[in-house]
LOPAKE-572175 format. One line per 2 residues: number of its first residue (from 0); their letters; for each residue x negated, y negated, z of N, C-alpha, C, O. Coordinates in Angstrom, 2 decimals. Example, Ala and Ser with C-alpha at 12.3 -4.5 7.8 and 13.67 -1.06 7.14 Angstrom:
# LOPAKE-572175
0 = AS = -13.19 5.69 7.80 -12.30 4.50 7.80 -13.20 3.30 7.80 -14.24 3.32 8.46  -12.85 2.25 7.08 -13.67 1.06 7.14 -12.90 -0.03 7.87 -13.41 -1.14 8.04
//
This chain:
# LOPAKE-572175
0 = MD = 26.96 1.72 27.60 25.51 1.15 27.23 25.07 2.15 26.11 25.23 3.37 26.13  24.33 1.21 24.88 23.70 1.90 23.85 22.84 3.08 24.22 22.38 2.92 25.35
2 = LL = 22.45 4.24 23.65 21.47 5.26 24.41 19.99 4.76 24.00 19.13 5.00 24.85  19.68 4.27 23.10 18.56 3.64 23.10 18.04 2.69 23.76 16.82 2.52 23.73
4 = KQ = 18.93 1.83 24.53 18.67 0.84 25.52 18.53 1.60 26.74 17.65 1.30 27.54  19.59 2.87 27.01 19.50 3.48 28.14 18.05 4.14 28.21 17.44 4.04 29.27
6 = LK = 17.50 4.77 27.21 16.45 5.33 27.25 14.90 4.19 27.49 13.82 4.40 28.06  15.44 3.00 26.76 14.19 2.12 27.09 14.07 2.03 28.61 13.06 2.32 29.24
8 = DA = 15.46 1.50 29.26 15.32 1.11 30.62 14.66 2.36 31.25 13.60 2.03 31.78  14.91 3.68 31.38 14.87 4.76 32.08 13.46 5.17 31.79 12.85 5.76 32.68
10 = NS = 12.86 4.92 30.61 11.66 5.60 30.03 10.10 4.35 30.72 8.93 4.59 31.05  10.70 3.44 30.67 9.68 2.17 31.26 9.76 2.40 32.61 8.66 2.69 33.08
12 = TR = 10.87 2.36 33.60 11.00 3.17 35.00 10.39 4.27 35.25 9.80 4.28 36.33  10.31 5.35 34.51 10.06 6.44 34.81 8.60 6.64 34.77 7.91 7.22 35.60
14 = SE = 8.18 6.01 33.56 6.68 5.64 33.46 5.92 5.28 34.61 4.95 5.88 35.06  6.55 4.10 35.10 5.97 3.42 36.42 6.00 4.22 37.58 4.98 4.52 38.20
16 = DS = 7.24 4.60 37.91 7.60 5.31 39.44 6.90 6.53 39.50 6.20 6.82 40.47  7.09 7.54 38.17 6.98 9.29 38.16 5.28 9.41 37.92 4.56 10.18 38.56
18 = FD = 4.78 8.43 36.82 3.54 8.68 36.13 2.47 7.82 36.50 1.29 7.83 36.18  3.19 7.00 37.32 2.18 5.69 38.05 1.55 5.05 36.53 0.32 4.96 36.57
20 = LP = 2.08 4.66 35.43 1.60 4.16 34.51 2.37 3.29 33.66 2.89 3.68 32.61  2.44 1.97 34.16 2.45 0.86 33.48 2.84 0.91 31.76 1.77 0.65 31.21
22 = IS = 3.57 1.06 31.02 3.66 0.79 29.58 2.07 0.08 28.78 1.34 0.47 27.86  2.08 -1.15 29.72 0.94 -2.03 29.04 -0.31 -1.31 29.47 -1.35 -1.82 29.07
24 = EW = -0.39 -0.36 30.11 -1.76 0.49 30.81 -2.63 1.10 29.48 -3.83 1.29 29.32  -1.36 1.35 28.53 -2.02 2.31 27.43 -1.83 1.51 26.29 -0.74 0.98 26.03
26 = SP = -3.19 1.37 25.34 -3.12 0.45 24.32 -1.94 0.97 23.32 -1.43 1.98 23.81  -1.39 0.64 22.17 -0.97 1.06 21.21 -1.33 2.39 20.51 -0.61 3.29 20.08
28 = SD = -2.51 2.25 20.52 -3.32 3.54 19.95 -3.36 4.67 20.81 -3.55 5.74 20.24  -3.23 4.68 22.14 -3.19 5.40 22.83 -1.38 6.28 23.13 -1.08 7.46 23.33
30 = WG = -0.61 5.14 23.02 0.70 5.53 22.99 1.09 6.63 21.49 1.88 7.56 21.35  -0.12 5.85 20.39 0.42 6.56 19.01 -0.37 7.93 19.05 -0.10 8.93 18.39
32 = LA = -1.33 7.78 19.89 -1.91 9.22 19.65 -1.05 10.29 20.81 -1.13 11.51 20.65  -0.37 9.79 21.76 0.68 10.55 22.37 1.97 11.19 21.17 2.39 12.33 20.98
34 = LA = 2.29 9.92 20.56 3.14 10.14 19.67 3.06 11.50 18.67 3.81 12.46 18.52  1.71 11.08 18.05 1.40 11.91 17.46 0.90 13.43 17.86 0.93 14.34 17.03
36 = GE = 0.50 13.61 19.05 0.25 14.70 19.63 1.51 15.61 19.39 1.47 16.58 18.64  2.77 15.19 20.17 4.36 15.72 19.80 4.77 15.61 18.66 5.97 15.88 18.74
38 = VG = 4.52 15.38 17.65 4.64 15.12 16.27 3.87 16.56 15.77 4.40 17.23 14.87  2.64 16.99 16.38 1.84 18.01 15.76 2.61 19.14 16.36 2.91 20.07 15.61
40 = EL = 3.02 19.21 17.77 3.41 20.29 18.05 5.09 20.87 17.74 5.68 21.92 17.98  5.45 19.61 17.12 6.61 19.88 16.57 6.43 20.64 15.31 7.26 21.51 15.08
42 = CN = 5.55 20.44 14.53 5.15 20.93 13.37 4.53 22.23 12.99 4.45 22.73 11.86  4.00 22.79 14.40 3.28 23.52 14.89 4.62 24.62 15.10 4.59 25.75 14.62
44 = LI = 5.47 24.24 15.69 6.84 25.18 15.81 7.42 25.51 14.61 7.57 26.68 14.26  7.78 24.50 13.93 8.42 24.63 12.32 7.73 25.41 11.44 8.41 26.14 10.72
46 = KK = 6.03 25.43 11.28 5.31 26.39 10.84 5.44 27.68 11.33 5.30 28.51 10.44  5.64 28.07 12.28 5.59 29.43 12.98 7.24 30.17 12.42 7.51 31.36 12.22
48 = LK = 8.00 29.12 12.30 9.47 29.54 12.30 9.12 29.87 10.86 9.22 31.08 10.65  8.73 29.18 9.82 8.92 29.43 8.45 8.24 30.75 7.83 8.47 31.36 6.79
50 = RG = 7.22 30.98 8.96 6.51 32.42 8.40 6.25 33.47 9.30 5.29 34.21 9.50  7.73 33.29 9.95 8.45 34.48 10.35 7.86 34.87 11.80 8.14 35.99 12.22
52 = DV = 7.20 34.16 12.47 6.45 34.37 14.09 8.06 34.61 14.44 8.07 35.55 15.24  9.52 34.14 14.19 10.43 34.38 15.22 11.20 35.74 15.22 11.92 36.24 16.08
54 = AA = 10.77 36.24 13.83 11.42 37.54 13.63 10.21 38.78 14.01 10.47 39.97 13.86  9.42 38.49 14.32 8.31 39.08 15.27 8.39 39.29 16.72 7.90 40.22 17.36
56 = GT = 9.19 38.16 17.21 9.45 37.89 18.38 8.37 37.39 19.07 8.20 37.74 20.24  7.70 36.70 18.60 6.64 35.42 19.16 6.90 34.21 19.46 6.17 33.38 20.00
58 = LT = 8.54 34.08 18.91 8.87 32.69 19.27 10.28 32.83 19.69 11.21 33.09 18.94  10.34 32.61 21.03 12.04 32.69 21.44 12.70 31.50 21.61 12.19 30.53 22.17
60 = DP = 13.79 31.52 21.16 14.53 30.62 21.07 14.22 29.22 20.79 14.36 28.24 21.51  13.58 29.37 19.05 12.90 28.58 18.36 13.49 27.24 18.40 12.75 26.31 18.71
62 = YG = 14.73 26.99 18.13 15.46 25.73 17.91 15.76 24.93 19.14 16.29 23.82 19.06  15.33 25.65 20.54 15.51 25.10 21.65 14.23 24.47 21.96 14.26 23.35 22.47
64 = KI = 13.10 25.03 21.70 11.90 24.22 21.27 11.68 23.17 20.67 11.17 22.14 21.11  12.19 23.48 19.27 12.06 22.28 18.58 12.93 21.26 19.10 12.51 20.12 18.91
66 = SD = 14.16 21.38 19.76 14.66 20.14 19.90 14.30 19.30 21.53 14.71 18.25 22.01  13.45 20.25 21.98 12.54 19.91 23.00 11.73 18.74 22.55 11.68 17.61 23.03
68 = EI = 11.10 19.28 21.50 10.02 18.56 20.82 10.44 17.30 20.43 9.86 16.27 20.78  11.54 17.35 19.64 12.30 16.05 19.49 12.57 15.37 20.09 12.45 14.22 19.67
70 = GD = 13.04 15.54 21.30 13.01 14.88 22.23 11.83 13.96 22.89 11.98 12.83 23.34  10.77 14.63 22.85 9.55 14.27 23.17 9.00 13.40 22.29 7.99 12.74 22.57
72 = IL = 9.58 13.33 21.22 8.91 12.48 20.17 9.75 11.17 20.09 9.24 10.10 19.75  10.93 11.30 20.40 11.52 10.01 20.66 11.32 9.40 22.17 11.32 8.19 22.36
74 = TY = 11.20 10.05 22.88 10.58 9.14 24.05 9.28 8.75 24.17 9.09 8.20 25.26  8.28 8.82 23.45 6.96 8.71 23.15 7.34 7.55 22.19 7.12 6.43 22.65
76 = LD = 7.90 7.61 20.89 8.28 6.46 20.33 9.01 5.10 20.86 8.84 3.96 20.44  9.99 5.62 22.03 10.18 4.48 22.62 9.20 3.64 23.26 9.14 2.41 23.18
78 = LL = 8.34 4.49 23.98 7.31 3.70 24.94 6.07 3.00 23.70 5.44 1.99 24.01  5.90 3.49 22.72 5.15 2.73 22.06 5.76 1.57 21.22 5.01 0.84 20.58
80 = AQ = 7.22 1.38 21.22 7.92 0.25 20.47 7.45 -0.61 21.93 6.52 -1.42 21.93  8.11 -0.34 22.89 8.20 -1.05 23.95 6.79 -1.64 24.02 6.75 -2.87 23.90
82 = RL = 5.61 -0.99 24.20 4.32 -1.49 24.11 4.11 -2.46 22.93 3.04 -3.06 23.05  4.60 -2.71 22.17 4.44 -3.41 20.73 5.60 -4.30 20.72 5.79 -4.96 19.70
84 = DI = 6.66 -4.44 22.00 7.68 -5.32 21.83 8.55 -5.44 20.74 9.08 -6.42 20.22  8.59 -4.13 20.46 9.97 -3.78 19.18 10.92 -3.21 19.76 10.66 -2.26 20.49
86 = DL = 12.13 -3.60 19.61 13.22 -3.28 20.01 13.49 -1.93 19.03 13.22 -2.13 17.85  13.95 -0.64 19.36 14.17 0.30 18.73 15.49 0.50 18.02 15.57 1.37 17.16
88 = SD = 16.42 -0.18 18.30 17.77 0.02 17.65 17.81 -1.09 16.48 18.26 -0.88 15.35  17.21 -2.46 16.99 16.90 -3.29 15.79 16.28 -2.95 14.54 16.61 -3.23 13.39
90 = AL = 14.89 -2.00 15.18 14.00 -1.92 14.03 14.54 -0.71 12.89 14.26 -0.64 11.70  15.31 0.12 13.63 16.09 1.04 12.89 17.21 0.97 12.17 17.46 1.81 11.30
92 = VR = 18.23 -0.33 12.54 18.87 -0.81 11.83 18.36 -1.20 10.25 18.63 -0.82 9.11  17.41 -2.24 10.93 17.12 -3.21 9.68 15.95 -1.94 8.45 15.92 -2.05 7.22
94 = KF = 15.44 -1.24 8.98 14.79 -0.53 8.14 16.13 0.56 7.26 16.04 0.68 6.04  16.87 1.03 7.77 17.62 1.96 7.45 18.60 0.73 6.29 19.04 1.21 5.25
96 = NK = 18.75 -0.15 6.47 19.56 -0.90 5.78 18.88 -1.52 4.62 19.46 -1.91 3.60  17.44 -1.60 4.86 16.75 -2.00 3.84 16.65 -0.75 2.77 17.04 -0.88 1.61
98 = VS = 16.23 0.14 3.16 16.25 1.47 2.26 17.64 1.68 1.45 17.68 1.83 0.23  18.87 1.67 2.37 20.02 1.71 1.63 20.38 0.64 0.40 21.05 0.79 -0.62
100 = KK = 19.72 -0.36 0.88 19.88 -1.53 -0.36 18.79 -1.27 -1.23 18.84 -1.67 -2.39  18.09 -0.84 -0.91 17.15 -0.33 -2.08 17.35 0.73 -2.97 16.80 0.84 -4.07
102 = VG = 18.24 1.61 -2.43 18.38 2.52 -3.61 19.84 2.69 -3.77 20.31 3.79 -4.05  20.69 1.48 -3.59 21.95 0.87 -4.15 22.84 2.07 -3.26 23.48 3.01 -3.74
104 = SD = 22.69 1.77 -1.98 23.62 2.79 -1.32 24.54 1.49 -0.28 24.04 0.48 0.24  25.91 1.93 -0.23 26.75 0.82 0.72 26.84 0.98 2.37 27.31 0.22 3.22
106 = IE = 26.16 2.37 2.47 26.01 2.90 3.84 24.88 2.22 4.62 23.68 2.27 4.37  25.61 1.48 5.80 24.58 0.57 6.68 25.10 1.00 7.78 26.18 1.55 7.99
108 = LY = 23.63 0.51 8.95 23.96 0.72 10.11 24.63 -0.66 10.92 24.90 -1.59 10.15  24.87 -0.84 12.08 24.68 -2.01 12.90 24.40 -1.77 14.19 24.61 -0.72 14.80
110 = NP = 23.84 -2.96 14.68 23.97 -2.67 16.04 24.60 -3.62 16.75 24.22 -4.78 16.92  25.91 -2.92 17.30 26.90 -3.67 17.96 26.32 -4.76 19.28 27.01 -5.77 19.39
112 = YD = 25.59 -4.70 19.87 25.03 -5.57 20.99 24.36 -6.89 20.04 23.75 -7.80 20.60  24.56 -6.86 18.64 23.70 -7.97 18.23 24.82 -9.38 18.19 24.39 -10.50 17.88
//
């Protein structure tokens, strides 16, 4: 099974079962703000890494924490896409290929489930 499809199925079920939050209960703005919060947390970690807080010992395991934030971003991005009835795999393939064409690259993605 496609990992993004697996995420979609698990994410919607977990949102309802564990958080008592059907995806439709939040507006696209609500999901977008949640996503923006996670992106902000990632940027804050990157800022701390750049300014040397890691060397000073104030940020332990920065790459593990950065990886966690990227995971959170993907989770919220999927929830937002579901709320807007957008297939994340299709959106990714379409946009990636559009940019490849624009820049003259032969590198393209494909969705094996199409």
